[in-house]
C-alpha positions in Angstrom: 96.1 81.3 0.3 95.4 82.9 3.8 93.2 80.6 5.4 91.2 83.3 7.2 89.0 84.9 4.5 88.5 88.3 5.0 84.8 89.7 5.2 83.1 92.8 5.8 81.0 93.4 9.3 78.1 91.7 10.1 75.4 93.9 10.6 73.8 91.7 12.9 76.0 91.8 15.7 76.8 95.2 17.6 78.4 96.1 20.7 79.1 93.6 23.3 78.6 90.1 22.5 77.8 89.6 26.0 74.6 91.6 25.5 73.6 90.1 22.4 70.6 88.0 24.1 67.8 87.0 22.7 64.5 87.2 24.7 63.4 83.6 25.6 64.3 80.3 24.0 61.7 78.4 22.6 61.0 74.7 23.3 60.5 72.4 19.8 57.6 70.5 21.9 55.7 73.8 22.6 53.8 75.9 20.0 55.6 78.9 19.0 53.1 81.2 20.6 53.6 80.0 23.5 57.3 81.2 25.4 59.6 79.6 27.8 61.1 81.2 30.4 64.4 80.8 31.7 64.6 79.4 35.7 64.1 82.0 38.6 67.5 82.0 39.8 68.9 84.0 43.0 72.7 85.1 43.7 73.9 86.5 47.1 75.4 89.5 46.8 77.9 92.0 48.5 79.7 94.8 48.0 83.5 94.0 48.0 84.4 96.9 50.9 81.6 95.7 53.1 78.3 95.6 53.1 74.8 93.5 54.2 74.1 90.8 51.9 71.7 91.3 49.4 69.3 89.0 47.0 69.3 89.7 42.9 67.4 87.5 40.5 65.9 88.5 37.1 69.1 89.2 35.0 70.3 88.0 31.4 73.5 89.6 30.9 76.1 91.4 32.6 74.5 95.4 31.9 71.4 93.9 33.9 73.5 92.5 36.6 75.2 95.6 37.2 71.8 97.5 37.4 70.2 94.7 39.7 73.3 95.0 41.7 72.7 98.9 42.0 69.1 98.9 42.7 70.1 96.6 45.8 72.2 99.2 47.1 71.0 102.4 45.4 73.6 103.6 44.0 74.5 104.1 40.2 75.5 101.2 37.9 78.4 103.1 36.7 79.6 102.9 39.6 81.0 99.4 39.5 84.2 98.4 37.7 84.2 94.8 38.3 82.7 91.4 40.0 84.6 88.6 41.8 82.9 85.6 42.4 83.2 83.7 46.3 85.9 86.5 47.3 85.9 90.2 48.1 89.6 90.4 47.1 90.6 92.1 43.8 91.5 88.6 42.7 91.8 88.4 39.0 91.3 84.7 38.8 88.1 84.7 40.4 86.6 87.6 38.0 82.6 87.4 37.2 82.3 87.0 32.9 80.4 85.1 30.5 79.3 82.4 33.3 78.6 82.2 37.2 77.7 79.1 39.0 74.4 78.6 40.3 76.5 78.5 44.0 78.4 81.3 43.8 78.8 84.4 45.9 78.8 87.6 44.1 81.5 90.5 45.1 80.9 93.9 43.6 84.0 96.4 43.6 83.1 100.1 43.2 84.7 103.3 41.7 87.1 103.9 44.1 90.1 106.9 44.1 91.0 108.4 40.7 94.9 108.9 40.0 96.8 110.4 36.8 99.8 109.2 36.0 102.3 110.4 33.3 104.4 107.9 31.9 107.4 107.2 29.4 107.3 104.5 27.1 110.9 103.2 27.4 110.1 99.9 26.0 107.7 98.6 23.1 105.9 96.7 25.6 104.2 98.3 28.6 103.7 94.8 30.2 99.7 95.3 31.1 97.3 92.8 29.9 93.9 94.2 29.7 90.3 92.8 30.3 87.0 94.7 30.6 83.5 94.1 32.4 81.4 93.5 29.7 79.5 96.7 30.6 81.6 99.5 29.4 84.8 99.4 31.5 88.5 98.2 30.6 90.6 98.0 33.6 94.1 95.6 34.3 93.9 92.5 34.7 97.9 91.6 34.9 100.8 93.4 35.4 104.0 91.9 34.0 107.2 91.1 36.2 110.1 93.9 35.7 107.8 95.5 33.1 107.4 99.3 32.7 104.6 99.3 34.6 105.7 97.2 37.6 107.9 99.7 38.2 105.3 102.0 39.5 103.4 100.8 42.4 101.1 103.5 41.7 99.4 101.6 39.2 97.9 98.1 40.1 95.9 95.3 39.0 92.0 96.4 38.9 92.5 99.5 38.0 90.2 101.0 35.6 91.8 102.8 32.5 89.3 105.3 32.2 91.8 107.9 29.8 94.8 107.6 27.8 95.9 111.3 27.3 92.6 112.9 26.8 91.2 110.0 25.0 87.9 108.9 26.6 87.9 105.2 27.0 84.4 104.6 29.0 82.5 102.4 26.3 85.8 101.0 24.8 86.3 96.8 24.6 89.4 95.9 26.1 91.3 94.8 22.5 90.6 98.2 21.6 92.6 99.9 24.6 95.5 97.5 24.2 95.6 98.2 20.9 96.0 102.1 22.0 98.6 101.2 24.8 100.6 99.4 21.8 100.8 101.7 19.3 102.0 104.6 21.6 105.4 105.5 20.0 108.6 104.1 22.1 110.2 106.9 23.7 107.2 109.2 24.1 105.3 110.5 27.2 102.0 109.9 27.3 99.0 110.3 30.6 97.2 107.5 32.0 93.9 108.3 34.2 93.4 105.5 36.1 90.1 104.7 38.9 91.3 101.8 41.6 88.5 99.9 43.5 87.7 101.0 46.8 90.0 99.3 49.3 88.5 96.4 51.4 87.0 97.0 54.7 84.6 94.2 56.0 82.2 91.5 54.9 79.3 89.9 56.8 78.4 87.9 54.0 77.2 84.4 54.4 77.6 81.9 51.7 74.5 80.5 49.9 73.5 76.7 49.5 75.4 74.7 47.4 73.3 74.0 44.0 74.4 71.0 42.1 73.1 68.1 40.0 73.2 64.9 40.3 74.4 62.4 37.0 73.1 59.1 36.5 75.5 57.6 38.2 74.6 59.6 41.9 77.7 61.7 41.2 77.0 65.5 41.8 78.1 67.7 39.5 78.6 71.5 39.3 76.2 73.8 37.3 76.6 77.1 35.8 74.9 79.8 34.1 76.3 81.0 30.7 75.3 84.3 29.1 75.1 83.0 25.6 75.6 85.5 22.5 73.1 83.6 20.2 70.4 83.0 22.7 68.8 83.4 26.2 71.2 82.5 29.0 71.2 78.5 30.0 72.0 76.4 32.7 75.0 73.9 32.1 77.6 71.7 33.9 80.9 73.6 34.7 83.3 72.7 31.7 85.8 69.5 32.0 89.3 69.6 32.9 90.4 69.0 29.0 88.0 72.3 28.0 89.7 74.3 31.0 93.2 73.7 30.1 92.3 74.4 26.7 90.7 77.7 27.5 93.6 78.7 29.9 95.8 77.8 27.0 93.9 80.0 24.4 94.3 82.8 26.8 98.0 82.7 27.4 98.1 83.4 23.3 95.6 86.2 23.7 97.5 87.9 26.4 100.6 87.1 24.4 99.4 88.4 20.7 96.9 90.8 21.8 97.6 92.3 25.6 94.0 90.9 26.4 92.4 88.5 28.3 89.2 87.4 28.2 87.6 84.0 29.4 84.8 84.6 27.5 86.3 85.2 24.7 88.2 82.3 25.0 85.4 80.0 25.5 83.8 80.9 22.3 86.9 80.5 20.2 87.2 77.1 21.9 83.8 76.3 20.7 84.3 77.4 17.5 86.8 74.2 17.0 83.8 71.8 18.3 83.8 69.0 15.5 86.3 70.2 13.3 89.3 68.3 12.4 91.8 70.6 10.8 92.8 74.2 10.8 91.3 75.2 8.0 88.3 74.0 9.3 88.9 76.2 12.4 89.4 79.2 10.9 86.5 79.0 8.3 84.0 78.7 11.5 86.0 81.7 12.9 85.7 83.5 9.9 82.0 82.9 9.8 81.5 83.9 13.4 81.5 87.6 14.7 84.9 86.4 16.2 86.0 87.7 12.5 85.7 91.7 14.0 89.0 90.8 16.0 91.3 90.4 12.5 93.0 87.2 13.8 96.1 86.3 11.5 96.4 83.2 10.0 99.6 82.5 12.0 97.5 83.4 15.2 95.1 81.1 14.2 97.2 78.5 13.8 98.2 78.9 17.0 95.0 78.8 18.6 94.5 75.3 16.9 97.5 74.2 18.3 96.2 74.8 22.0 92.8 73.0 20.8 94.5 70.1 19.6 97.4 70.0 22.7 94.5 69.9 25.2 92.2 67.4 23.2 95.4 65.7 23.3 96.4 65.9 27.2 99.5 67.5 26.3 98.7 70.1 28.6 99.3 69.8 32.2 
């Protein structure tokens, strides 16, 4: 009997998980008629190719963040490919996902030159790892050394995959794009339309001051704001070492099995394992959540559970 039970799609979950954010979380100590508001947070932002530093606040998800940035610099929000934290470089280890440190400086990477490349799929795997920006753009996060794509230097990390042949991919999730690439028959020709980020120029920004919280022992701890699919954004402590290593391992598995990379998805998988004692409980938790839309196989669930148990036991270094 499979441990991962198939169910119909849940009507309550639609679109990008980063956008499923109820308006306000209410405190149980206050009357239900008096809503609480999230704290006023202000972030420094700058265009990666060079610009004055701006201040933004009042966003509750990634799409709203992009709109605030676009308003700050007076350009359309659909020009934003992705954002990095604390670096203006196209550094895929610094991508903004579903979590931002309260002292993080946001750099926005805008659309640059479009390019169209004709390819022949000579291997089953192209060697691409795909992620997305949480607002409808899938892009290349990693290119495997020695792969089909690696030999084409015109294709680079950070490029937005706008079309495969004549199919427009704007609005598609990264796993959908990865699936389409995987399903291209071997020894067939196809065309990729890509959009690269604007090239580096200069930056005149200045980092904001750190915002930290001290625990009862006087030790400072970094805080982050997390975009939650189940409620309003929440401020929480940055993940501990065990969680970080577990999420890294889960992301490696997502890359190997699905050709995608998504820290927010990996974090949500990790959180489904909290309080679970075996793979059966873990599989049931995923099956009962909106993660079931990914259609993880039983074997993949077991691999994910192995990553969780390895992290918990300290076997991941």
